N, C-alpha and C positions, 0 to 999 in steps of 0.2 A: 504494500500499499504506500502511495505517495500522497502526502497532505500539504496543502497550500492554504493561504488565508481564507479563501472562498470555496475551494474544491478539494475533493477526494478522488484519487486515481486508484481503482482497484479492479479486480477480476470480475468479469460479467457474471450475472445470475439470469436464469432463464426468464424470469419475471421482467426483466429489463427490456425485452423485446418491444413492449408497448411504447415506453419512453423513446427508444432508439428509432422505432419506425416513425412515430409522429414527429419527433424533433430533428432527426438527422437523416435517416436512411431514405425517406420519402421526399426529401428536399432537394430539387435540382441545383440550388445554390450551394448546398453543402458538397455535392459531388463534382462541382464545376472543375476544380483543379486537382481532383483525386483520380486514382486509377480504378474506380468503381463506378457502377451505374446505380440509379435509384432502385429501391425496393417498391414494388407497386401494389402489394397485397399483404394482409395480416399473415396469411399462410406463409408467404415467402419470408416474412420478418421472423417468424418463429423458426423457420429452417436456417436463416441467417444467424440468429442469435445462438443456435446450437453450434453452428460452425465456428462462430467466434469464440464461444466457450472452449471448444476443442483446440483452436489455434493458440489461445491464450495459455493453455497448459504447457506449451513448448516455447513460448515467446514472452518477451518483456512488453507486452501490450495490455492496455487497460481501458476500461470505460471511464469516462470523466463524469463525476457526480457533483451537482450543485449542493454544497452543505446546507444551505438555508431551506431547500425544498427536498432534498434527497433524490431528485430526479437525475436520470442519466441524460446528459446534454451533449455528449460527444465521445471521442476516443482519442488515444495518443499512445505512442510507444518509443522504444529505443532499441537499438541493437549494437553490440560490441563489435568493433571493426578489427581491434588490435589491442595489445596489452594495455595501452593507455589512451585509446581513442574510442569514443562511442558516437553514434549518430542518432538523430530522431528518425523514427520509422513511421512518420505520419502523425499530424495533429489536425483534428477536425472537430468543429463545433456546429451545433445547429445555428441557423441563421439569426434567431432571437438572442443568441448568447455571444455574438461577435461584437467587437467594439466596447466590451466592458472590462478590459484588462485581464480576461481569463487566459488568452494565449500567452501572455507574459508570464502569468503564474504557472501554467503548464510547463513552458519552456525552462523556467528557472527550477521548477520542481524535477524535471527530467535531468537537467544538468547536475543538480545536488545528488540525485539518486545514483547517477553514474560515477560521480566522484566517490561516493561513500561505498557503493557496492562493488565497483570494478577498479577503483583507484585511477579513474580517467583524469587525464590532465588536459585533454582537448575534446572538443565536441563539434560535430559537423551538423549543419542545418541546411536543408534543401528546399527550394521553392521554385515555382514557375516565374519567369520574368513578368508576366502579365498579372500576378497575384500581388498587387500593390500593398494590401494590408500585411500580408506575410513577409514582404520585403522590408516594410517599415519596422515590423517586429524585430527582424533580424538585426537591423541596423541599430534600433533603440536599445537592444540588449548587448551591444558591443561586439557583434560579429563582423568579420571582414570577408569580403568576397574573395573566393580562391579559384572558382572556375565557372565557365558558362558553356554549356553543351546543347547542341541542337538536338531536339527530340520530336517525336510525332505521337500525339495523343492516340492511344490504342482504341478509344471509344468512337472517335469521329475524324481521325486523320488529320486533326488540326496541328500545324507546326508551332513549336514553342521552344524556348530556351530554359533549361534547368539550370538554376543558379545554385551554387554551392558556397556556403559561408562556413567560416571556422572561428572558434573562439577558445581561449584557455579557460579551463574550469578549475584551476587551483584555488585552494581556499584563501 
């Protein structure tokens, strides 16, 4: 579990399918910069939460819960790249929860987790060039741009640039 001022990141429970479906998975805006497509039915959401639970057993990925309501409002994760390097493995919030400082809390929580759990000294953050909010987040958290790579969206063939940022996470 990762805890911030307003959020808790922890493993999914089957009952979270409702919040995730209504708040994140059915929202085109949430999927816009991600490599997944929206979920269009409650049955599909139940299947998706079961797959999420299974995936989370083997990966450092979590649902994001708002402390004040207890609702699942997004997801986030990290992966270890090397002995002292970790990277985020996606951060996504429902549209109603964007612009409230939650992205910053999640990113800082993930960096602290990697420092404490893995002894990470550097953290990689990736985002699409067109995702202005995510790029602002990286810069406001002290990340420096290290690469820009041409990519194609697997959902619609849209070309974009994947920007990678790096930052030290030493205490």
